[in-house]
Structures are given as structure tokens and as C-alpha cells.
All heavy atoms as an XYZ file, in Angstrom:
798
protein
N       4.371     19.748    -23.013
C       5.140     19.608    -21.751
C       5.538     21.027    -21.280
O       6.217     21.703    -22.056
C       6.350     18.729    -21.898
C       7.099     18.615    -20.601
C       5.896     17.324    -22.381
N       5.071     21.382    -20.187
C       5.403     22.742    -19.616
C       6.252     22.591    -18.393
O       6.117     21.574    -17.626
N       6.963     23.588    -18.005
C       7.817     23.589    -16.807
C       7.113     24.499    -15.820
O       6.982     25.765    -16.097
C       9.222     24.069    -17.153
C      10.296     23.724    -16.053
C      10.344     22.292    -15.811
C      11.580     24.239    -16.503
N       6.643     24.034    -14.747
C       5.914     24.804    -13.748
C       6.848     25.366    -12.806
O       8.092     25.320    -12.919
C       4.900     23.918    -12.973
N       6.309     26.097    -11.755
C       7.106     26.800    -10.790
C       8.092     25.889     -9.979
O       9.164     26.329     -9.590
C       6.210     27.586     -9.893
C       6.890     28.634     -9.013
C       7.351     29.843     -9.821
O       6.944     29.983    -10.997
N       8.198     30.629     -9.274
N       7.723     24.705     -9.846
C       8.596     23.769     -9.022
C       7.906     23.431     -7.673
O       6.798     23.834     -7.431
N       8.651     22.791     -6.841
C       8.036     22.521     -5.533
C       9.109     22.623     -4.483
O      10.346     22.569     -4.697
C       7.436     21.098     -5.468
C       8.390     19.975     -5.639
C       9.017     19.362     -4.542
C       8.811     19.488     -6.868
C       9.893     18.396     -4.663
C       9.641     18.421     -7.013
C      10.210     17.889     -5.865
N       8.638     22.849     -3.318
C       9.559     22.952     -2.109
C       8.804     22.550     -0.873
O       7.718     23.115     -0.605
C      10.034     24.405     -1.994
O      10.846     24.512     -0.770
N       9.233     21.551     -0.188
C       8.565     21.187      1.009
C       9.597     20.621      2.051
O      10.734     20.312      1.701
C       7.413     20.175      0.761
C       7.830     18.812      0.211
C       8.191     17.760      1.044
C       7.924     18.727     -1.140
C       8.613     16.554      0.479
C       8.330     17.450     -1.661
C       8.653     16.486     -0.889
N       9.100     20.561      3.281
C       9.926     20.131      4.317
C       9.489     18.783      4.909
O       8.340     18.530      4.976
C       9.953     21.166      5.493
C      10.477     22.511      5.116
C       9.708     23.504      4.588
C      11.826     22.800      5.186
C      10.204     24.739      4.191
C      12.359     23.972      4.849
C      11.596     24.962      4.297
O      12.104     26.163      3.902
N      10.451     17.969      5.294
C      10.196     16.710      5.876
C      10.930     16.596      7.214
O      12.149     16.953      7.330
C      10.672     15.537      4.962
C      10.181     14.218      5.368
O       9.172     14.121      6.109
O      10.729     13.217      4.960
N      10.266     16.215      8.249
C      10.837     16.174      9.591
C      11.025     14.757     10.047
O      10.213     13.883      9.737
C       9.921     16.947     10.517
C       9.718     18.294     10.191
C       8.364     18.859     10.664
O       7.572     18.006     11.086
O       8.169     20.031     10.479
N      12.058     14.525     10.774
C      12.311     13.238     11.361
C      12.666     13.434     12.836
O      13.562     14.214     13.162
C      13.508     12.557     10.609
C      13.846     11.215     11.189
C      15.001     10.619     10.409
O      14.905     10.442      9.173
O      16.028     10.268     11.061
N      11.939     12.843     13.701
C      12.128     12.922     15.181
C      12.812     11.673     15.703
O      12.425     10.587     15.403
C      10.852     13.190     15.885
C      10.173     14.540     15.508
C       9.234     14.577     14.502
C      10.578     15.668     16.174
C       8.649     15.756     14.161
C       9.923     16.890     15.789
C       9.016     16.863     14.849
O       8.415     18.078     14.501
N      13.810     11.890     16.611
C      14.395     10.786     17.183
C      14.347     11.033     18.751
O      14.879     12.052     19.234
C      15.905     10.600     16.811
C      15.992     10.107     15.397
C      17.398      9.736     15.107
C      17.464      9.271     13.674
N      18.786      8.874     13.233
N      13.718     10.160     19.465
C      13.612     10.239     20.860
C      14.718      9.467     21.625
O      15.084      8.421     21.160
C      12.190      9.706     21.326
C      11.071     10.340     20.668
S      10.830     12.095     21.056
C      10.166     11.992     22.595
N      15.203     10.071     22.657
C      16.201      9.376     23.402
C      15.639      8.269     24.320
O      14.462      8.352     24.682
C      17.036     10.351     24.298
O      16.089     10.806     25.301
N      16.420      7.244     24.574
C      15.834      6.145     25.416
C      15.807      6.495     26.826
O      15.010      5.945     27.614
C      16.730      4.887     25.206
C      16.689      4.438     23.825
C      17.332      3.080     23.674
C      17.380      2.753     22.256
N      17.033      1.460     21.937
N      16.518      7.552     27.277
C      16.536      7.933     28.648
C      15.365      8.856     28.894
O      14.977      9.064     30.096
C      17.849      8.666     29.028
O      17.992      9.806     28.232
C      18.994      7.785     28.814
N      14.765      9.481     27.926
C      13.686     10.415     28.100
C      14.067     11.824     28.398
O      13.177     12.642     28.671
N      15.317     12.126     28.409
C      15.780     13.509     28.714
C      15.426     14.463     27.487
O      15.739     14.017     26.317
C      17.208     13.529     29.012
C      17.583     12.782     30.348
C      19.011     12.957     30.584
C      19.331     12.125     31.842
N      20.779     12.113     32.143
N      14.959     15.557     27.745
C      14.522     16.450     26.651
C      15.720     16.943     25.828
O      15.589     17.189     24.652
C      13.770     17.655     27.163
N      16.870     17.208     26.397
C      17.992     17.724     25.653
C      18.661     16.691     24.753
O      19.524     17.030     23.980
C      19.016     18.398     26.605
C      19.546     17.358     27.595
O      19.089     16.216     27.695
N      20.514     17.831     28.365
N      18.327     15.445     24.855
C      18.853     14.433     24.022
C      17.957     14.031     22.814
O      18.435     13.371     21.913
C      19.115     13.118     24.857
C      20.246     13.313     25.902
C      20.450     12.008     26.711
O      19.704     11.027     26.480
O      21.312     12.070     27.606
N      16.746     14.550     22.791
C      15.888     14.356     21.656
C      16.372     15.266     20.528
O      16.816     16.308     20.704
C      14.459     14.778     22.035
C      13.885     13.820     23.100
O      14.416     12.744     23.341
O      12.880     14.154     23.765
N      16.288     14.647     19.290
C      16.769     15.459     18.112
C      15.678     15.514     17.037
O      14.797     14.570     16.978
C      18.034     14.815     17.481
O      17.655     13.474     17.094
C      19.196     14.769     18.445
N      15.692     16.528     16.221
C      14.744     16.674     15.119
C      15.632     17.064     13.913
O      16.371     17.925     13.977
C      13.754     17.749     15.437
C      12.820     17.981     14.251
C      11.830     19.064     14.519
N      12.482     20.351     14.330
C      11.921     21.342     13.662
N      10.763     21.156     13.098
N      12.538     22.431     13.475
N      15.488     16.324     12.862
C      16.156     16.582     11.579
C      15.124     17.127     10.628
O      14.109     16.529     10.366
C      16.812     15.326     11.036
O      17.712     14.711     12.031
C      17.568     15.632      9.771
N      15.450     18.287     10.134
C      14.535     18.951      9.148
C      15.151     18.919      7.786
O      16.305     19.410      7.583
C      14.240     20.400      9.511
C      13.254     21.221      8.657
C      11.896     20.569      8.739
C      13.261     22.685      9.087
N      14.528     18.269      6.780
C      15.042     18.118      5.469
C      14.270     18.955      4.480
O      13.060     18.784      4.439
C      15.021     16.653      5.026
C      15.778     15.761      6.020
C      15.589     16.470      3.611
C      15.668     14.326      5.822
N      14.863     19.846      3.752
C      14.214     20.697      2.766
C      14.426     20.035      1.382
O      15.536     19.828      0.964
C      14.706     22.086      2.725
C      13.969     22.940      1.714
C      14.493     24.343      1.718
N      13.776     25.092      0.695
C      14.289     26.062      0.037
N      15.495     26.518      0.293
N      13.585     26.722     -0.849
N      13.311     19.741      0.723
C      13.357     19.135     -0.562
C      12.814     20.029     -1.586
O      11.720     20.567     -1.476
C      12.605     17.751     -0.589
C      13.122     16.753      0.426
C      12.353     15.477      0.469
O      11.278     15.434     -0.066
N      12.838     14.531      1.189
N      13.611     20.275     -2.693
C      13.150     21.195     -3.726
C      13.398     20.488     -5.057
O      14.153     19.537     -5.192
C      13.956     22.517     -3.742
O      15.305     22.227     -3.943
C      13.750     23.273     -2.424
N      12.754     20.953     -6.028
C      12.847     20.345     -7.426
C      11.992     21.007     -8.414
O      11.290     22.006     -8.146
N      11.959     20.486     -9.589
C      11.172     20.961    -10.707
C       9.964     20.126    -10.860
O       9.935     18.958    -10.629
C      11.941     20.989    -12.038
C      13.086     21.916    -12.095
C      14.396     21.453    -12.005
C      12.874     23.268    -12.164
C      15.483     22.319    -11.995
C      13.920     24.135    -12.224
C      15.260     23.711    -12.164
O      16.238     24.593    -12.199
N       8.850     20.763    -11.181
C       7.631     20.089    -11.441
C       7.354     20.110    -12.908
O       7.213     21.200    -13.497
C       6.475     20.680    -10.698
C       5.198     19.942    -10.813
C       4.139     20.611     -9.951
N       4.446     20.393     -8.579
C       4.135     21.258     -7.614
N       3.476     22.370     -7.882
N       4.489     21.040     -6.414
N       7.199     18.940    -13.578
C       6.945     18.797    -15.005
C       5.380     18.566    -15.107
O       4.849     17.661    -14.508
C       7.647     17.688    -15.641
C       9.147     17.855    -15.692
C       9.814     16.575    -16.372
C       9.531     19.019    -16.554
N       4.802     19.392    -15.916
C       3.366     19.152    -16.191
C       3.223     18.661    -17.656
O       3.732     19.285    -18.627
C       2.533     20.490    -16.084
C       2.659     21.153    -14.718
C       1.946     22.487    -14.703
C       1.983     20.270    -13.657
N       2.560     17.532    -17.773
C       2.408     16.946    -19.126
C       0.894     16.877    -19.444
O       0.141     16.447    -18.596
C       3.052     15.558    -19.156
C       2.817     14.912    -20.488
C       4.499     15.520    -18.749
N       0.585     17.346    -20.556
C      -0.854     17.317    -21.027
C      -0.972     16.846    -22.431
O      -0.072     17.072    -23.212
C      -1.563     18.638    -20.756
O      -0.954     19.561    -21.600
N      -2.102     16.300    -22.715
C      -2.331     15.918    -24.143
C      -3.764     16.193    -24.393
O      -4.652     16.139    -23.547
C      -1.964     14.441    -24.423
O      -2.860     13.624    -23.622
N      -4.071     16.568    -25.704
C      -5.428     16.891    -26.087
C      -5.834     15.931    -27.215
O      -5.003     15.531    -28.044
C      -5.482     18.335    -26.540
C      -5.204     19.326    -25.444
C      -5.354     20.718    -25.984
C      -5.049     21.696    -24.843
N      -5.120     23.063    -25.254
N      -7.125     15.690    -27.282
C      -7.581     14.882    -28.351
C      -8.895     14.264    -28.017
O      -9.425     14.437    -26.903
N      -9.421     13.479    -28.878
C     -10.715     12.797    -28.638
C     -10.433     11.275    -28.605
O      -9.906     10.774    -29.623
C     -11.740     13.122    -29.780
O     -11.822     14.574    -29.836
C     -13.085     12.532    -29.591
N     -10.773     10.718    -27.530
C     -10.598      9.269    -27.395
C     -11.872      8.492    -27.652
O     -12.915      8.862    -27.097
N     -11.844      7.519    -28.482
C     -13.008      6.722    -28.784
C     -12.788      5.263    -28.371
O     -13.733      4.575    -28.176
C     -13.293      6.813    -30.222
C     -13.667      8.213    -30.672
C     -14.211      8.285    -32.051
C     -14.567      9.702    -32.274
N     -15.255      9.911    -33.487
N     -11.518      4.839    -28.225
C     -11.248      3.485    -27.805
C      -9.975      3.474    -27.004
O      -9.025      4.310    -27.253
C     -11.109      2.570    -29.020
N      -9.750      2.615    -26.137
C      -8.541      2.439    -25.299
C      -7.570      1.623    -26.042
O      -7.857      0.544    -26.536
C      -8.889      1.801    -23.947
C      -7.616      1.555    -23.183
C      -9.841      2.639    -23.148
N      -6.342      2.148    -26.308
C      -5.355      1.440    -27.037
C      -4.228      1.090    -26.009
O      -3.550      1.955    -25.487
C      -4.807      2.315    -28.131
O      -3.691      1.723    -28.679
N      -4.079     -0.221    -25.733
C      -3.034     -0.699    -24.832
C      -1.627     -0.368    -25.427
O      -0.683     -0.086    -24.687
C      -3.134     -2.161    -24.540
C      -4.296     -2.472    -23.579
S      -4.248     -1.564    -22.053
C      -2.760     -2.255    -21.251
N      -1.495     -0.453    -26.733
C      -0.167     -0.121    -27.359
C       0.220      1.318    -27.060
O       1.327      1.593    -26.768
C      -0.265     -0.413    -28.861
C      -0.388     -1.805    -29.214
C      -1.796     -2.363    -29.252
O      -2.683     -1.574    -29.100
N      -1.939     -3.657    -29.523
N      -0.715      2.226    -27.208
C      -0.492      3.636    -26.999
C      -0.110      3.884    -25.510
O       0.792      4.668    -25.217
C      -1.641      4.472    -27.430
N      -0.792      3.262    -24.586
C      -0.516      3.398    -23.159
C       0.870      2.924    -22.846
O       1.548      3.505    -22.150
C      -1.612      2.693    -22.363
C      -2.977      3.417    -22.467
C      -1.230      2.607    -20.838
C      -4.160      2.653    -21.871
N       1.211      1.730    -23.308
C       2.505      1.143    -23.071
C       3.595      2.006    -23.618
O       4.671      2.142    -23.079
C       2.580     -0.270    -23.625
C       1.694     -1.255    -22.895
S       1.918     -1.364    -21.065
C       3.567     -2.054    -21.089
N       3.389      2.576    -24.855
C       4.384      3.463    -25.448
C       4.528      4.684    -24.623
O       5.714      5.115    -24.400
C       3.899      3.772    -26.860
C       4.780      4.777    -27.557
C       6.194      4.101    -27.862
C       4.190      5.228    -28.932
N       3.555      5.304    -24.101
C       3.656      6.433    -23.248
C       4.368      6.152    -21.901
O       5.236      6.920    -21.492
C       2.249      7.085    -22.966
C       1.561      7.656    -24.125
C       2.253      8.940    -24.540
O       2.795      9.733    -23.752
N       2.158      9.245    -25.790
N       4.036      5.015    -21.351
C       4.699      4.698    -20.069
C       6.204      4.365    -20.333
O       7.083      4.828    -19.578
C       4.020      3.428    -19.471
C       2.662      3.682    -18.789
C       2.098      2.341    -18.416
C       2.808      4.561    -17.656
N       6.495      3.656    -21.359
C       7.909      3.327    -21.623
C       8.698      4.535    -21.995
O       9.866      4.705    -21.531
C       8.021      2.322    -22.788
N       8.127      5.488    -22.762
C       8.825      6.754    -23.064
C       9.055      7.591    -21.828
O      10.072      8.169    -21.630
C       7.963      7.519    -24.037
O       7.825      6.848    -25.246
N       8.070      7.658    -20.956
C       8.213      8.413    -19.706
C       9.283      7.842    -18.801
O      10.147      8.554    -18.258
N       9.334      6.484    -18.701
C      10.374      5.913    -17.873
C      11.787      6.137    -18.438
O      12.792      6.346    -17.732
C      10.112      4.380    -17.666
C       8.927      4.127    -16.692
C       8.578      2.660    -16.725
C       9.124      4.596    -15.353
N      11.846      6.010    -19.762
C      13.167      6.173    -20.413
C      13.675      7.622    -20.239
O      14.853      7.886    -19.953
C      13.055      5.881    -21.895
N      12.811      8.600    -20.339
C      13.191     10.047    -20.224
C      13.568     10.265    -18.662
O      14.450     11.083    -18.468
C      12.033     10.956    -20.623
C      11.852     10.969    -22.151
C      10.631     11.825    -22.455
C      13.079     11.559    -22.773
N      12.875      9.667    -17.703
C      13.273      9.878    -16.352
C      14.622      9.391    -16.113
O      15.462      9.975    -15.326
C      12.307      9.123    -15.460
C      11.005      9.880    -15.234
C      10.048      9.078    -14.332
C      11.218     11.196    -14.515
N      15.036      8.171    -16.616
C      16.400      7.680    -16.391
C      17.408      8.464    -17.079
O      18.545      8.688    -16.636
C      16.446      6.198    -16.819
O      16.223      6.041    -18.177
N      17.026      8.980    -18.286
C      18.028      9.848    -19.061
C      18.263     11.158    -18.298
O      19.398     11.620    -18.238
C      17.457     10.128    -20.428
C      18.347     10.961    -21.328
C      19.603     10.240    -21.629
C      17.598     11.309    -22.650
N      17.219     11.742    -17.651
C      17.417     12.980    -16.957
C      18.301     12.798    -15.747
O      19.085     13.726    -15.385
C      16.027     13.512    -16.535
O      15.384     12.668    -15.647
N      18.241     11.661    -15.071
C      19.131     11.427    -13.938
C      20.640     11.292    -14.416
O      21.491     11.859    -13.820
C      18.733     10.065    -13.243
C      19.650      9.771    -12.192
C      19.277      8.463    -11.516
N      20.244      8.096    -10.483
C      20.378      6.897     -9.945
N      19.491      5.918    -10.240
N      21.280      6.642     -9.022
N      20.820     10.660    -15.561
C      22.131     10.528    -16.126
C      22.689     11.940    -16.461
O      23.859     12.274    -16.215
C      22.197      9.637    -17.301
O      21.663      8.365    -16.905
C      23.556      9.413    -17.884
N      21.868     12.744    -17.094
C      22.328     14.090    -17.508
C      22.609     14.961    -16.279
O      23.598     15.686    -16.245
C      21.271     14.747    -18.388
C      21.213     14.017    -19.789
C      21.505     16.161    -18.621
C      20.122     14.395    -20.651
N      21.778     14.895    -15.276
C      22.016     15.652    -14.065
C      23.284     15.242    -13.357
O      24.056     16.104    -12.910
C      20.821     15.494    -13.087
N      23.497     13.912    -13.290
C      24.788     13.459    -12.738
C      26.048     13.958    -13.507
O      27.010     14.381    -12.914
C      24.843     11.904    -12.593
C      23.978     11.424    -11.497
O      23.620     12.173    -10.565
O      23.680     10.185    -11.441
N      25.919     13.917    -14.751
C      27.032     14.355    -15.628
C      27.288     15.830    -15.374
O      28.477     16.292    -15.319
C      26.791     14.054    -17.130
N      26.251     16.653    -15.446
C      26.401     18.069    -15.159
C      27.061     18.339    -13.819
O      27.985     19.153    -13.681
C      25.083     18.758    -15.254
C      24.519     19.021    -16.624
C      23.072     19.530    -16.517
C      25.359     20.022    -17.391
N      26.497     17.692    -12.785
C      27.005     17.931    -11.399
C      28.428     17.448    -11.223
O      29.248     18.107    -10.496
C      26.120     17.339    -10.384
C      24.757     17.993    -10.326
S      23.555     17.122     -9.256
C      24.407     17.161     -7.763
N      28.750     16.366    -11.830
C      30.158     15.743    -11.540
C      31.239     16.347    -12.463
O      32.399     16.257    -12.097
C      30.106     14.256    -11.724
C      29.255     13.591    -10.666
C      29.180     12.041    -10.932
C      29.786     13.800     -9.244
N      30.841     16.860    -13.632
C      31.953     17.251    -14.595
C      31.899     18.747    -15.035
O      32.892     19.229    -15.506
C      31.848     16.404    -15.854
C      32.032     14.885    -15.519
C      30.953     14.071    -15.721
C      33.205     14.439    -15.078
C      31.105     12.695    -15.463
C      33.378     13.133    -14.780
C      32.325     12.230    -14.974
N      30.782     19.390    -14.899
C      30.675     20.761    -15.451
C      30.455     21.838    -14.454
O      30.908     23.027    -14.733
C      29.531     20.791    -16.515
C      29.820     19.877    -17.659
S      28.511     19.981    -18.897
C      29.103     18.799    -20.054
N      29.765     21.696    -13.437
C      29.462     22.719    -12.466
C      30.605     23.133    -11.590
O      31.457     22.262    -11.406
C      28.239     22.349    -11.589
C      26.929     22.208    -12.339
C      25.827     21.787    -11.365
C      26.546     23.463    -13.039
N      30.725     24.342    -11.160
C      31.928     24.812    -10.373
C      32.077     24.079     -9.057
O      33.219     23.891     -8.631
C      31.583     26.218    -10.108
C      30.384     26.659    -10.844
C      29.773     25.435    -11.425
N      31.070     23.644     -8.429
C      31.145     22.895     -7.174
C      31.216     21.368     -7.316
O      30.826     20.625     -6.421
C      29.939     23.232     -6.218
C      29.787     24.717     -5.918
C      30.930     25.112     -4.943
O      31.302     24.320     -4.125
O      31.314     26.243     -5.031
N      31.830     20.964     -8.482
C      31.820     19.503     -8.759
C      32.566     18.634     -7.743
O      32.256     17.524     -7.479
C      32.296     19.253    -10.168
C      33.711     19.775    -10.456
C      34.066     19.551    -11.924
N      35.261     20.290    -12.265
C      35.162     21.449    -12.904
N      34.111     21.926    -13.317
N      36.334     22.103    -13.227
N      33.593     19.215     -7.082
C      34.321     18.468     -6.093
C      33.463     18.156     -4.961
O      33.567     17.064     -4.263
C      35.590     19.169     -5.631
O      35.240     20.467     -5.058
N      32.590     19.022     -4.528
C      31.668     18.771     -3.428
C      30.564     17.761     -3.834
O      30.291     16.892     -3.028
C      30.963     20.094     -3.005
C      31.868     21.103     -2.503
N      32.531     21.033     -1.271
C      32.252     22.337     -2.968
C      33.330     22.039     -1.130
N      33.124     22.919     -2.114
N      30.138     17.833     -4.976
C      29.118     16.831     -5.487
C      29.745     15.412     -5.512
O      29.200     14.438     -5.159
C      28.585     17.198     -6.825
C      27.862     18.522     -6.942
C      28.114     19.358     -7.934
C      26.935     18.822     -5.955
C      27.428     20.598     -8.007
C      26.226     20.069     -6.007
C      26.457     20.869     -7.072
O      25.836     22.041     -7.152
N      30.979     15.336     -5.964
C      31.661     14.031     -6.081
C      31.891     13.534     -4.665
O      31.746     12.261     -4.461
C      33.037     14.233     -6.830
C      33.617     12.857     -7.171
C      34.869     13.039     -7.934
N      34.614     13.720     -9.261
C      34.145     13.144    -10.319
N      33.880     11.875    -10.287
N      33.971     13.795    -11.429
N      32.234     14.323     -3.687
C      32.440     13.854     -2.291
C      31.183     13.233     -1.770
O      31.202     12.273     -1.034
C      32.933     15.021     -1.467
N      29.991     13.796     -2.061
C      28.738     13.255     -1.559
C      28.272     12.032     -2.427
O      27.501     11.232     -1.905
C      27.682     14.359     -1.556
C      27.826     15.211     -0.420
C      28.336     16.580     -0.543
C      27.620     14.868      0.926
C      28.400     17.459      0.490
C      27.775     15.718      1.967
C      28.206     16.999      1.780
O      28.350     17.897      2.819
N      28.596     12.053     -3.684
C      28.167     10.921     -4.562
C      28.931      9.670     -4.389
O      28.299      8.637     -4.430
C      28.205     11.465     -6.022
C      27.809     10.415     -7.028
C      26.578     10.851     -7.711
C      26.324      9.868     -8.818
N      25.076      9.188     -8.652
N      30.159      9.735     -4.246
C      30.964      8.527     -4.195
C      31.444      8.272     -2.774
O      31.969      9.160     -2.047
C      32.233      8.731     -5.100
C      31.874      8.981     -6.491
C      33.044      9.279     -7.353
O      34.168      9.437     -6.818
O      32.858      9.478     -8.585
N      31.277      7.070     -2.309
C      31.712      6.606     -0.995
C      33.028      5.865     -1.118
O      33.106      4.919     -1.941
C      30.712      5.669     -0.323
C      29.417      6.426      0.025
O      29.515      7.638      0.257
O      28.331      5.758      0.082
N      33.976      6.186     -0.281
C      35.276      5.502     -0.328
C      35.159      4.332      0.694
O      34.798      4.529      1.849
C      36.388      6.403      0.099
C      37.702      5.674      0.204
C      36.536      7.588     -0.847
N      35.399      3.120      0.214
C      35.284      1.953      1.008
C      36.657      1.429      1.404
O      37.618      1.712      0.648
C      34.434      0.829      0.361
O      35.095      0.473     -0.841
C      33.111      1.284      0.018
N      36.797      0.656      2.417
C      38.110      0.069      2.749
C      38.579     -0.862      1.674
O      37.772     -1.469      0.954
C      37.858     -0.725      4.115
C      36.516     -0.242      4.582
C      35.762      0.286      3.444
N      39.907     -1.013      1.617
C      40.478     -1.919      0.626
C      40.487     -3.311      1.171
O      41.085     -3.604      2.260
C      41.948     -1.444      0.372
C      42.641     -2.309     -0.636
O      41.895     -2.905     -1.483
O      43.869     -2.293     -0.704
N      39.785     -4.253      0.447
C      39.719     -5.615      0.907
C      40.521     -6.501     -0.057
O      40.278     -7.748     -0.193
C      38.280     -6.060      0.870
C      37.375     -5.499      1.966
C      36.417     -4.549      1.584
C      37.671     -5.775      3.251
C      35.688     -3.943      2.610
C      36.926     -5.178      4.224
C      35.894     -4.271      3.917
N      41.492     -5.989     -0.783
C      42.230     -6.794     -1.805
C      43.071     -7.851     -1.137
O      43.401     -8.826     -1.658
C      43.034     -5.901     -2.666
O      44.043     -5.207     -1.900
N      43.496     -7.646      0.179
C      44.330     -8.641      0.844
C      43.501     -9.841      1.196
O      44.023    -10.958      1.325
C      44.992     -8.065      2.029
C      44.015     -7.446      3.044
O      42.863     -7.217      2.585
O      44.303     -7.268      4.221
N      42.188     -9.744      1.306
C      41.359    -10.931      1.591
C      41.269    -11.860      0.401
O      41.168    -13.050      0.527
C      39.956    -10.443      2.055
C      40.072     -9.752      3.368
C      39.016    -11.633      2.185
C      38.809     -9.105      3.838
N      41.316    -11.229     -0.833
C      41.327    -12.024     -2.077
C      42.475    -13.052     -2.087
O      42.282    -14.057     -2.748
C      41.373    -11.096     -3.185
C      40.361    -11.293     -4.266
C      40.499    -10.392     -5.350
N      40.923     -9.007     -4.968
C      41.270     -8.090     -5.751
N      41.239     -8.317     -7.064
N      41.627     -6.871     -5.296
N      43.620    -12.704     -1.498
C      44.811    -13.587     -1.587
C      44.726    -14.753     -0.738
O      45.550    -15.633     -0.787
C      46.015    -12.750     -1.310
C      46.250    -11.636     -2.306
O      45.726    -11.731     -3.464
O      46.863    -10.619     -1.916
N      43.741    -14.855      0.152
C      43.637    -16.024      1.114
C      43.298    -17.246      0.458
O      42.704    -17.464     -0.418
C      42.660    -15.679      2.213
C      43.127    -14.497      3.130
C      42.017    -14.264      4.138
C      44.451    -14.866      3.870
């Protein structure tokens, strides 16, 4: 498993106004960056093993979910800008406890 340079690309979203005026049209530009993991294996294959394929898929999915948990823990508890990350991660909802009493 090697760690490559990463990726960076832009995604655009256009919203047209219903009135057709040019100054009311908006464009949102989203920059997405991240790490690119390159996985390779070497060997000689003589037969297809469904057990080996399922093991590889299950291991890959488990590692992906673990990496999300580790990234969340780092961002919310260890990094200097954790208060900003927490503000974007957690949504405060209205209190509906008075409805429960009805």
C-alpha cells in the first residue's frame, strides 16, 4: 500500500434564477481535496478464490470505516481548530421535549 500525491479537483453547481436576470444567477465552486491510496498485490493466480475476494473486500470496507472514525476523533478532539470542526459537524436542533408531555 503506497500513499500517492493525492487529488484535487473542482466541482461547479449552477443555479439559474426564475426571472432570467443575469445578476441573480449564482455559481458555487467546491474544491475537493484528499489523499489517494494505491493498493497493489503481486503473485501468480491459477484459480479464482471467492473466499479470498470476500476477505479482501471485507477488510477494505472495515479499514475505510475505521479511517473515518479516526479522522473524526482527530478533528474533534486533538487539532487546534477543533471548535470550528465541531460547529460544522454537529447541528443544533430545536428542543421538542415539551411535545413529549402531551
